[in-house]
C-alpha positions as CSV (number, residue, x, y, z in Angstrom):
1,X,46.2,32.1,-16.6
2,X,43.7,29.5,-17.6
3,X,41.4,30.3,-14.7
4,X,41.7,34.0,-15.4
5,X,40.7,33.5,-19.1
6,X,37.8,31.3,-18.1
7,X,36.6,34.0,-15.6
8,X,36.8,36.7,-18.3
9,X,34.8,34.5,-20.7
10,X,32.1,33.9,-18.0
11,X,32.0,37.7,-17.3
12,X,31.8,38.4,-21.0
13,X,28.8,36.1,-21.3
14,X,27.2,37.8,-18.3
15,X,27.6,41.1,-20.0
16,X,26.0,40.0,-23.2
17,X,23.0,38.3,-21.4
18,X,22.6,41.3,-19.1
19,X,23.4,39.3,-15.9
20,X,26.5,41.5,-15.2
21,X,25.6,44.9,-13.5
22,X,27.5,48.0,-12.7
23,X,29.5,50.7,-14.5
24,X,32.1,48.4,-16.1
25,X,29.4,46.1,-17.5
26,X,27.5,49.1,-18.9
27,X,30.6,50.6,-20.6
28,X,31.5,47.2,-22.0
29,X,28.0,46.9,-23.5
30,X,28.4,50.3,-25.1
31,X,31.7,49.3,-26.7
32,X,30.2,46.0,-27.9
33,X,27.2,47.8,-29.5
34,X,29.6,49.9,-31.5
35,X,31.6,46.8,-32.6
36,X,28.3,45.1,-33.6
37,X,27.9,47.7,-36.4
38,X,31.3,46.8,-37.8
39,X,30.5,43.1,-37.4
40,X,27.3,43.5,-39.4
41,X,29.2,45.1,-42.3
42,X,31.8,42.3,-42.3
43,X,29.1,39.6,-42.3
44,X,27.1,41.1,-45.2
45,X,30.3,41.8,-47.2
46,X,31.4,38.2,-46.8
47,X,28.0,36.9,-47.9
48,X,28.1,39.1,-51.0
49,X,31.6,37.9,-51.9
50,X,30.3,34.3,-52.0
51,X,27.0,35.3,-53.7
52,X,28.8,37.2,-56.5
53,X,31.4,34.5,-57.0
54,X,34.4,36.5,-55.8
55,X,35.1,33.8,-53.2
56,X,35.1,30.2,-54.2
57,X,32.3,27.8,-53.0
58,X,33.2,24.2,-53.4
59,X,30.8,21.5,-54.5
60,X,31.8,17.9,-53.9
61,X,29.2,16.2,-56.1
62,X,27.3,14.6,-53.3
63,X,24.4,15.6,-51.0
64,X,25.4,18.3,-48.4
65,X,22.9,19.3,-45.7
66,X,23.7,22.1,-43.3
67,X,22.2,22.2,-39.8
68,X,22.8,25.5,-38.1
69,X,21.4,28.6,-36.5
70,X,21.5,32.4,-36.5
71,X,22.6,32.6,-32.9
72,X,25.5,31.4,-30.8
73,X,24.6,28.2,-29.0
74,X,21.5,27.2,-27.1
75,X,19.1,26.1,-29.9
76,X,19.5,22.3,-29.3
77,X,21.3,21.6,-32.5
78,X,23.2,18.4,-31.5
79,X,20.0,16.3,-30.8
80,X,18.6,17.4,-34.2
81,X,21.8,16.3,-36.0
82,X,21.6,13.0,-34.2
83,X,17.9,12.5,-35.1
84,X,18.5,13.3,-38.8
85,X,21.6,11.2,-39.0
86,X,19.9,8.2,-37.4
87,X,16.9,8.5,-39.7
88,X,18.9,8.8,-42.9
89,X,21.1,5.9,-41.8
90,X,18.1,3.7,-41.2
91,X,16.8,4.6,-44.6
92,X,20.0,3.4,-46.3
93,X,22.1,6.6,-46.7
94,X,25.8,6.5,-45.9
95,X,26.0,9.5,-43.6
96,X,29.1,11.4,-42.4
97,X,28.9,14.3,-40.0
98,X,31.4,17.1,-40.7
99,X,32.3,19.3,-37.7
100,X,34.9,21.9,-36.9
101,X,35.4,20.4,-33.5
102,X,35.0,23.6,-31.5
103,X,37.6,23.9,-28.7
104,X,39.1,20.5,-29.5
105,X,42.8,19.9,-28.8
106,X,45.1,19.6,-31.7
107,X,46.7,16.1,-32.3
108,X,50.4,15.9,-31.7
109,X,50.6,14.3,-35.1
110,X,48.0,13.4,-37.8
111,X,46.3,10.1,-37.6
112,X,47.7,7.5,-40.1
113,X,45.3,6.4,-42.8
114,X,46.0,3.9,-45.6
115,X,44.2,4.3,-48.9
116,X,42.9,1.2,-50.7
117,X,46.1,0.9,-52.6
118,X,48.1,0.7,-49.4
119,X,49.6,4.2,-49.6
120,X,49.4,6.6,-46.7
121,X,47.5,9.8,-46.9
122,X,49.8,12.8,-46.4
123,X,49.3,14.6,-43.0
124,X,48.2,17.9,-44.5
125,X,45.3,16.1,-46.3
126,X,44.2,14.2,-43.2
127,X,41.3,15.5,-41.0
128,X,40.6,14.1,-37.6
129,X,38.5,11.0,-37.9
130,X,36.5,10.7,-34.7
131,X,34.5,7.7,-35.8
132,X,34.4,5.5,-38.9
133,X,30.9,4.5,-38.1
134,X,32.2,1.2,-36.8
135,X,34.8,2.4,-34.2
136,X,35.5,5.5,-32.3
137,X,39.1,6.6,-32.8
138,X,39.5,9.7,-30.7
139,X,38.6,10.8,-27.2
140,X,36.6,13.9,-26.5
141,X,39.4,16.3,-25.9
142,X,40.7,15.8,-29.4
143,X,37.3,15.3,-31.1
144,X,35.4,18.1,-29.4
145,X,32.3,17.7,-27.2
146,X,29.5,17.4,-29.7
147,X,31.4,15.3,-32.3
148,X,32.4,12.7,-29.6
149,X,28.9,12.7,-28.2
150,X,27.5,12.1,-31.7
151,X,30.0,9.4,-32.5
152,X,29.2,7.7,-29.2
153,X,25.4,7.7,-29.9
154,X,25.5,6.8,-33.7
155,X,26.6,3.4,-34.9
156,X,27.0,3.3,-38.6
157,X,27.5,7.1,-39.0
158,X,31.1,8.5,-39.4
159,X,32.2,11.7,-37.8
160,X,35.0,13.8,-39.2
161,X,36.5,17.0,-37.7
162,X,38.4,19.7,-39.5
163,X,38.1,23.5,-39.7
164,X,38.4,23.0,-43.4
165,X,35.2,21.0,-44.0
166,X,35.9,20.8,-47.7
167,X,38.9,18.7,-46.8
168,X,36.8,16.7,-44.3
169,X,34.1,16.2,-46.9
170,X,36.5,14.9,-49.5
171,X,37.9,12.4,-47.0
172,X,34.4,11.3,-45.9
173,X,33.5,10.6,-49.6
174,X,36.8,9.2,-50.7
175,X,37.8,7.0,-47.7
176,X,34.6,6.4,-45.7
177,X,32.2,6.0,-48.7
178,X,29.8,8.7,-47.6
179,X,27.0,9.7,-49.9
180,X,25.4,12.2,-47.5
181,X,27.3,14.9,-45.6
182,X,25.7,16.6,-42.6
183,X,27.4,19.9,-42.0
184,X,27.1,20.4,-38.2
185,X,26.7,24.1,-37.3
186,X,27.1,24.9,-41.0
187,X,24.9,27.9,-41.8
188,X,27.8,30.3,-41.7
189,X,30.3,27.9,-43.4
190,X,30.0,29.0,-47.0
191,X,33.2,27.5,-48.3
192,X,31.3,24.2,-48.9
193,X,28.0,24.5,-50.9
194,X,24.8,23.3,-49.2
195,X,22.0,21.7,-51.1
196,X,19.7,22.2,-48.1
197,X,19.9,24.6,-45.1
198,X,18.1,23.6,-41.9
199,X,18.0,26.5,-39.5
200,X,17.1,26.0,-35.8
201,X,15.2,28.7,-33.9
202,X,14.7,28.5,-30.1
203,X,10.9,29.0,-29.4
204,X,11.7,30.9,-26.2
205,X,14.5,33.0,-27.6
206,X,14.3,33.0,-31.4
207,X,16.9,35.6,-32.0
208,X,18.9,35.3,-28.8
209,X,19.4,38.8,-27.3
210,X,18.2,40.4,-30.6
211,X,21.6,42.0,-31.1
212,X,24.6,41.0,-33.3
213,X,27.9,39.9,-31.9
214,X,29.7,41.0,-29.9
215,X,27.0,42.9,-28.1
216,X,24.5,40.1,-28.6
217,X,24.2,36.5,-29.6
218,X,23.2,36.9,-33.3
219,X,25.8,35.6,-35.8
220,X,24.0,37.3,-38.7
221,X,21.2,39.8,-39.1
222,X,17.7,38.4,-38.7
223,X,16.9,39.0,-42.4
224,X,19.4,36.3,-43.3
225,X,16.9,33.7,-42.2
226,X,15.8,33.9,-45.8
227,X,18.6,31.4,-46.6
228,X,16.8,28.6,-44.7
229,X,15.3,25.8,-46.7
230,X,13.6,24.4,-43.5
231,X,13.1,26.0,-40.1
232,X,13.0,23.9,-37.0
233,X,11.3,25.7,-34.0
234,X,13.0,24.0,-31.1
235,X,12.3,23.5,-27.4
236,X,8.5,23.9,-27.8
237,X,6.2,23.2,-24.9
238,X,3.1,22.2,-26.8
239,X,1.6,25.6,-26.8
240,X,0.8,27.8,-29.8
241,X,3.7,29.2,-31.8
242,X,1.4,31.2,-34.1
243,X,3.0,34.6,-33.2
244,X,6.5,33.3,-33.6
245,X,5.7,31.7,-37.0
246,X,4.2,35.0,-38.2
247,X,7.4,36.8,-37.1
248,X,9.6,34.2,-38.9
249,X,7.5,34.7,-42.1
250,X,8.6,38.3,-42.2
251,X,12.1,37.0,-43.0
252,X,11.4,33.8,-44.9
253,X,8.0,33.2,-46.6
254,X,8.8,29.9,-48.2
255,X,10.7,27.7,-45.8
256,X,8.7,24.7,-44.4
257,X,8.5,24.8,-40.6
258,X,8.7,21.9,-38.1
259,X,7.9,22.4,-34.4
260,X,9.7,20.1,-32.0
261,X,10.5,19.6,-28.3
262,X,13.8,18.8,-26.7
263,X,12.6,16.7,-23.9
264,X,14.5,14.8,-21.2
265,X,14.1,11.0,-21.5
266,X,16.1,9.5,-18.6
267,X,19.1,9.8,-16.3
268,X,22.3,7.9,-17.0
269,X,25.2,7.4,-14.7
270,X,28.3,9.1,-16.1
271,X,30.6,6.3,-14.9
272,X,28.5,3.1,-14.5
273,X,26.1,3.9,-17.4
274,X,23.1,2.8,-15.2
275,X,19.8,4.4,-16.4
276,X,17.1,5.7,-14.1
277,X,13.7,7.1,-14.9
278,X,13.1,10.8,-14.7
279,X,10.8,10.2,-11.7
280,X,13.9,9.5,-9.7
281,X,14.5,13.2,-9.5
282,X,11.2,13.9,-7.7
283,X,11.9,15.4,-4.3
284,X,15.6,14.7,-4.5
285,X,18.2,17.3,-3.4
286,X,20.6,17.7,-6.3
287,X,23.6,19.7,-7.5
288,X,23.6,20.9,-11.1
289,X,26.9,21.3,-13.0
290,X,27.2,22.6,-16.5
291,X,29.5,24.3,-19.0
292,X,26.9,25.3,-21.7
293,X,25.7,28.6,-23.2
294,X,22.4,28.9,-21.3
295,X,22.7,27.0,-18.0
296,X,19.3,28.4,-16.8
297,X,17.5,26.1,-19.3
298,X,19.2,23.0,-17.9
299,X,18.6,23.9,-14.3
300,X,15.0,24.8,-15.0
301,X,14.4,21.3,-16.5
302,X,15.7,19.7,-13.3
303,X,13.3,21.8,-11.2
304,X,10.3,21.0,-13.5
305,X,11.1,17.3,-13.0
306,X,10.7,17.8,-9.3
307,X,14.3,18.2,-8.1
308,X,15.4,20.6,-5.4
309,X,18.5,22.3,-7.0
310,X,20.7,23.1,-4.0
311,X,24.0,23.9,-5.9
312,X,24.3,25.5,-9.3
313,X,27.9,25.3,-10.6
314,X,28.3,27.0,-13.9
315,X,31.3,27.1,-16.2
316,X,31.8,28.8,-19.6
317,X,30.6,27.0,-22.6
318,X,32.7,23.9,-23.6
319,X,34.9,24.4,-20.4
320,X,37.2,21.4,-19.9
321,X,36.8,20.5,-16.2
322,X,40.0,19.8,-14.2
323,X,40.2,17.1,-11.6
324,X,40.7,19.8,-9.0
325,X,37.4,21.6,-10.0
326,X,35.4,18.3,-9.9
327,X,36.9,17.2,-6.6
328,X,35.9,20.6,-5.1
329,X,32.4,20.3,-6.5
330,X,32.0,16.8,-5.2
331,X,33.2,17.9,-1.8
332,X,30.4,20.5,-1.7
333,X,27.9,17.9,-2.6
334,X,29.0,15.7,0.3
335,X,29.0,18.7,2.7
336,X,25.4,19.5,1.7
337,X,24.4,15.8,2.0
338,X,22.9,15.8,-1.6
339,X,21.3,12.8,-3.2
340,X,23.0,13.1,-6.6
341,X,24.8,15.5,-9.0
342,X,23.4,16.0,-12.5
343,X,25.2,17.4,-15.5
344,X,24.4,17.6,-19.3
345,X,25.2,14.9,-21.8
346,X,27.6,17.3,-23.5
347,X,29.4,18.0,-20.2
348,X,29.5,14.3,-19.3
349,X,32.0,13.5,-22.1
350,X,34.6,15.7,-20.3
351,X,33.7,14.9,-16.7
352,X,36.9,13.5,-15.0
353,X,36.4,10.8,-12.4
354,X,36.7,12.4,-9.0
355,X,39.0,11.1,-6.3
356,X,36.0,10.2,-4.1
357,X,32.7,9.3,-5.7
358,X,30.5,9.6,-2.6
359,X,27.6,11.2,-4.5
360,X,26.4,9.5,-7.8
361,X,26.8,11.6,-10.9
362,X,24.2,11.4,-13.8
363,X,23.6,13.2,-17.0
364,X,20.2,14.2,-18.4
365,X,19.6,12.5,-21.7
366,X,17.7,14.8,-24.1
367,X,16.0,13.7,-27.3
368,X,14.0,15.5,-30.0
369,X,10.3,14.8,-30.6
370,X,8.4,16.4,-33.5
371,X,5.2,18.0,-32.3
372,X,4.0,19.6,-35.4
373,X,5.0,19.2,-39.0
374,X,5.4,15.4,-39.2
375,X,4.4,15.6,-42.9
376,X,7.1,18.2,-43.5
377,X,9.6,15.9,-41.8
378,X,8.6,12.9,-43.9
379,X,8.9,15.0,-47.1
380,X,12.3,16.2,-46.0
381,X,13.6,12.6,-45.4
382,X,12.1,11.4,-48.7
383,X,13.7,14.3,-50.5
384,X,17.1,13.4,-49.0
385,X,16.8,9.7,-49.5
386,X,15.7,9.9,-53.1
387,X,18.7,12.1,-54.1
388,X,20.5,9.6,-56.4
389,X,24.1,8.7,-55.5
390,X,25.4,5.6,-57.2
391,X,28.3,3.4,-56.1
392,X,30.1,4.6,-59.2
393,X,29.8,8.2,-57.9
394,X,31.4,7.2,-54.6
395,X,34.2,5.3,-56.3
396,X,34.8,8.1,-58.7
397,X,35.3,10.6,-55.9
398,X,37.4,8.0,-54.0
399,X,39.7,7.8,-57.1
400,X,39.8,11.6,-57.5
401,X,40.7,12.0,-53.8
402,X,43.5,9.4,-54.1
403,X,45.0,11.3,-57.0
């Protein structure tokens, strides 16, 4: 059943992106297009309910920054969250990342957490604490891929997972002492008020397939880009984005724009943590394995770095690899006499150790570099760092949460 569902999910993605051909795929696209009209009405009605005050938006009395996008996956959000978290931490903010933990497994029972007075927090008030900033408390299957990856890369930044991010935010303020909440993938999460909305737009595919879910990859109509305080154009290659900026300005005339690249930095062994320079890929015969929204981007990066990609094994986004799947993949690598296997950093956190590790497995480390808009970035950081939050404020919320 699990394999069947995964196959259906992959086929659905192929239908949306136009990779699936034939009569069935065409009929499915027609049905999806009809449903997209219904989805548009639902999205706009929901926004209006919050805008008019008919649905409650919570404000926790501290700085909340949303990092999100209009499309489903593929904009390079996690590296931007990491860069912003690290920069704010280094400038003295007490940062906590709030995530819904997409496709994470439910805990058998809530984590136990003692308040300062020694009392235990009730289970229904307890989110999943992935990291306190000093220690990682959950493995990836319970944390979710991105939260675990962020926790692993960010000392001094706490990571909290809960579908109810108001609850997660209260815990982060009251128990972890956070004065800055970063709402990961938060553009559509309106239950918690955002002071600032950072919206990411992929330079190569700014509005995905240009159609709304379920026919396309847009979560909201393009005009809703007007809610952005800042727009990050991601995955730039150093060329001009003049036409794209002009297009974005049709939907948002005031948001400041930053252009950045998501560039590979090095290879890291999934199991030994050995690091190799990117030049190691030059002329090598490799296998690419990924469970991400747009695998073509990852595979293309390997080729641009000089690798000969002989095997392309693709799974659905956030797929949790089984030992059997990985053993079969590694067996193919051995049969083809490949030099190494390469996966993404997000996939590496759920990559089980194979029975026979005859071919080394590395992940490609990706980091963000700002190409244009350094002054905008500095103004953003200054704005966030100069938002006053006193120790009394944190203590007051800790006391309110304990009550």
